[in-house]
ROMAR-739215 format. One record per atom (N, C-alpha, C): x, y, z; residue in three letters. Coordinates in steps of 0.05 Angstrom, whole numbers, padded with zeros to 5 digits, always signed. Example, Ala and Ser with C-alpha at 12.3 -4.5 7.8 and 13.67 -1.06 7.14 Angstrom:
<recs>
+00264-00114+00156ALA/+00246-00090+00156ALA/+00264-00066+00156ALA/+00257-00045+00142SER/+00273-00021+00143SER/+00258+00001+00157SER/
</recs>
This chain:
<recs>
+00016-00027-00003MET/-00001+00001-00001MET/+00018+00027+00001MET/+00039+00025+00015LYS/+00057+00051+00013LYS/+00072+00054-00010LYS/+00074+00033-00029GLU/+00082+00044-00055GLU/+00062+00051-00070GLU/+00040+00050-00067VAL/+00015+00055-00084VAL/+00004+00089-00076VAL/+00006+00085-00048GLN/-00003+00111-00033GLN/+00017+00117-00017GLN/+00040+00133-00024SER/+00061+00136-00006SER/+00056+00157+00019SER/+00032+00173+00016GLY/+00029+00190+00034GLY/+00010+00179+00051GLY/+00000+00156+00054VAL/-00023+00143+00069VAL/-00008+00138+00097VAL/-00022+00147+00119ASP/-00012+00137+00147ASP/-00031+00110+00153ASP/-00017+00093+00157MET/-00032+00063+00159MET/-00034+00056+00188MET/-00057+00050+00199HIS/-00056+00038+00229HIS/-00078+00017+00226HIS/-00067-00006+00239GLY/-00082-00027+00240GLY/-00085-00046+00216GLY/-00098-00065+00216TRP/-00101-00085+00191TRP/-00130-00090+00185TRP/-00135-00089+00158SER/-00159-00093+00150SER/-00173-00122+00157SER/-00150-00140+00159PHE/-00157-00166+00160PHE/-00174-00172+00187PHE/-00158-00159+00209HIS/-00174-00162+00237HIS/-00198-00148+00238HIS/-00201-00126+00221TRP/-00232-00109+00220TRP/-00252-00131+00205TRP/-00243-00141+00183THR/-00260-00160+00167THR/-00267-00178+00186THR/-00249-00192+00196GLN/-00251-00217+00214GLN/-00272-00209+00238GLN/-00271-00188+00250ALA/-00288-00179+00273ALA/-00315-00176+00263ALA/-00318-00161+00237VAL/-00340-00157+00228VAL/-00356-00187+00223VAL/-00338-00205+00204TRP/-00351-00231+00201TRP/-00360-00245+00223TRP/-00345-00242+00245ARG/-00354-00257+00272ARG/-00383-00247+00279ARG/-00383-00222+00274GLU/-00411-00211+00281GLU/-00435-00221+00261GLU/-00427-00222+00236VAL/-00445-00226+00216VAL/-00452-00257+00219VAL/-00435-00277+00230ALA/-00442-00301+00234ALA/-00459-00305+00257ALA/-00449-00292+00281GLY/-00465-00293+00303GLY/-00493-00282+00300GLY/-00498-00264+00286LEU/-00524-00254+00279LEU/-00544-00274+00261LEU/-00529-00299+00250GLY/-00542-00316+00233GLY/-00544-00307+00207GLY/-00527-00285+00197LEU/-00531-00274+00167LEU/-00512-00292+00150LEU/-00498-00311+00157GLN/-00482-00325+00142GLN/-00499-00337+00116GLN/-00522-00352+00119PRO/-00537-00365+00099PRO/-00541-00340+00080PRO/-00553-00320+00087ASP/-00563-00296+00071ASP/-00536-00284+00061ASP/-00517-00283+00068TYR/-00491-00276+00057TYR/-00489-00287+00033TYR/-00489-00316+00040ASN/-00481-00336+00016ASN/-00504-00336-00007ASN/-00528-00332-00001LYS/-00544-00335-00020LYS/-00558-00309-00033LYS/-00555-00290-00018LYS/-00570-00259-00028LYS/-00549-00239-00034LYS/-00550-00237-00059GLU/-00531-00212-00072GLU/-00532-00188-00054GLU/-00559-00184-00048THR/-00559-00155-00031THR/-00548-00156-00003THR/-00547-00178+00011VAL/-00536-00180+00036VAL/-00502-00179+00033VAL/-00498-00195+00014TYR/-00472-00197+00008TYR/-00459-00170+00001TYR/-00474-00156-00013GLN/-00457-00131-00024GLN/-00463-00111+00003GLN/-00482-00113+00021TYR/-00483-00093+00041TYR/-00459-00098+00062TYR/-00455-00126+00066VAL/-00433-00134+00089VAL/-00406-00126+00074VAL/-00400-00129+00052LYS/-00379-00122+00035LYS/-00376-00089+00039LYS/-00396-00072+00039LYS/-00396-00043+00040LYS/-00386-00039+00069LYS/-00393-00056+00086MET/-00389-00052+00115MET/-00358-00057+00118MET/-00351-00079+00106MET/-00322-00087+00113MET/-00305-00068+00097MET/-00313-00050+00079ALA/-00294-00033+00064ALA/-00296-00006+00078ALA/-00308-00002+00098LEU/-00307+00023+00112LEU/-00279+00034+00118LEU/-00258+00020+00128PRO/-00235+00028+00133PRO/-00218+00037+00109PRO/-00227+00030+00087PHE/-00211+00043+00060PHE/-00217+00073+00055PHE/-00239+00082+00069LEU/-00246+00108+00064LEU/-00230+00128+00084LEU/-00227+00148+00074PRO/-00212+00171+00091PRO/-00226+00173+00120PRO/-00215+00176+00141ALA/-00227+00172+00168ALA/-00251+00192+00171ALA/-00249+00216+00160GLU/-00272+00238+00160GLU/-00293+00228+00143GLU/-00291+00211+00128HIS/-00315+00202+00113HIS/-00331+00175+00127HIS/-00317+00163+00143ILE/-00325+00135+00151ILE/-00354+00137+00165ILE/-00354+00159+00183GLY/-00386+00162+00202GLY/-00404+00169+00181GLY/-00408+00182+00163GLN/-00422+00189+00143GLN/-00431+00166+00127GLN/-00408+00149+00117ALA/-00415+00128+00101ALA/-00427+00104+00119ALA/-00423+00105+00146HIS/-00436+00081+00165HIS/-00463+00094+00165HIS/-00468+00116+00172ARG/-00496+00128+00172ARG/-00510+00120+00149ARG/-00499+00124+00122LYS/-00516+00116+00101LYS/-00523+00087+00101LYS/-00504+00073+00105LEU/-00507+00041+00108LEU/-00532+00035+00127LEU/-00532+00047+00148THR/-00549+00043+00170THR/-00578+00047+00164THR/-00581+00069+00145LEU/-00608+00074+00134LEU/-00611+00056+00113LEU/-00597+00037+00101GLN/-00601+00018+00081GLN/-00604-00007+00097GLN/-00601-00009+00119ALA/-00607-00038+00132ALA/-00633-00044+00127ALA/-00640-00067+00116GLY/-00665-00074+00115GLY/-00678-00097+00134GLY/-00665-00107+00151THR/-00668-00127+00169THR/-00662-00124+00196THR/-00674-00131+00217PRO/-00665-00127+00243PRO/-00633-00135+00246PRO/-00625-00158+00234ALA/-00603-00170+00237ALA/-00580-00149+00229ALA/-00584-00135+00208LEU/-00566-00118+00193LEU/-00570-00091+00208LEU/-00589-00086+00219GLU/-00593-00062+00240GLU/-00574-00070+00263GLU/-00572-00092+00272HIS/-00556-00100+00294HIS/-00527-00100+00287HIS/-00521-00107+00265LEU/-00492-00104+00248LEU/-00484-00075+00255LEU/-00503-00060+00247CYS/-00498-00028+00244CYS/-00492-00017+00274CYS/-00507-00025+00292THR/-00498-00019+00319THR/-00475-00027+00328THR/-00469-00052+00322TYR/-00446-00067+00332TYR/-00417-00046+00323TYR/-00421-00042+00297VAL/-00400-00026+00284VAL/-00401+00003+00292VAL/-00421+00013+00298ARG/-00420+00040+00311ARG/-00408+00040+00338ARG/-00419+00024+00352ASP/-00412+00024+00381ASP/-00384+00014+00388ASP/-00376-00007+00373THR/-00351-00019+00378THR/-00325-00005+00362THR/-00333+00007+00339TRP/-00312+00015+00322TRP/-00311+00050+00319TRP/-00337+00055+00313ILE/-00339+00083+00304ILE/-00339+00103+00326ILE/-00357+00099+00346GLU/-00360+00117+00368GLU/-00347+00107+00393GLU/-00328+00086+00392SER/-00313+00075+00413SER/-00287+00097+00421SER/-00284+00093+00446THR/-00264+00108+00458THR/-00234+00095+00449THR/-00239+00066+00447VAL/-00215+00049+00443VAL/-00207+00051+00416VAL/-00224+00043+00395TRP/-00219+00045+00366TRP/-00237+00067+00357TRP/-00219+00085+00340THR/-00228+00110+00326THR/-00225+00107+00298THR/-00241+00119+00282PRO/-00236+00114+00254PRO/-00207+00129+00246PRO/
</recs>
């Protein structure tokens, strides 16, 4: 990444982020829908892609995704991401 975007300040690893989100997806019972429904697959992938945005855009992108959550399980996923990662005092965008 540093070769492609030399000015990027990198913190953390997207692997750990996507692993944490995936554990929540599986825990919410969304794995079958993720595997069978393109809309759920695309939604979860967008959630997992949040760290690739500039930090100042992550909150707004998450809010847009929250408005698009079409099921209680996806709404819970949004709450998890917001509480654990976006508004957390431990992990910040």
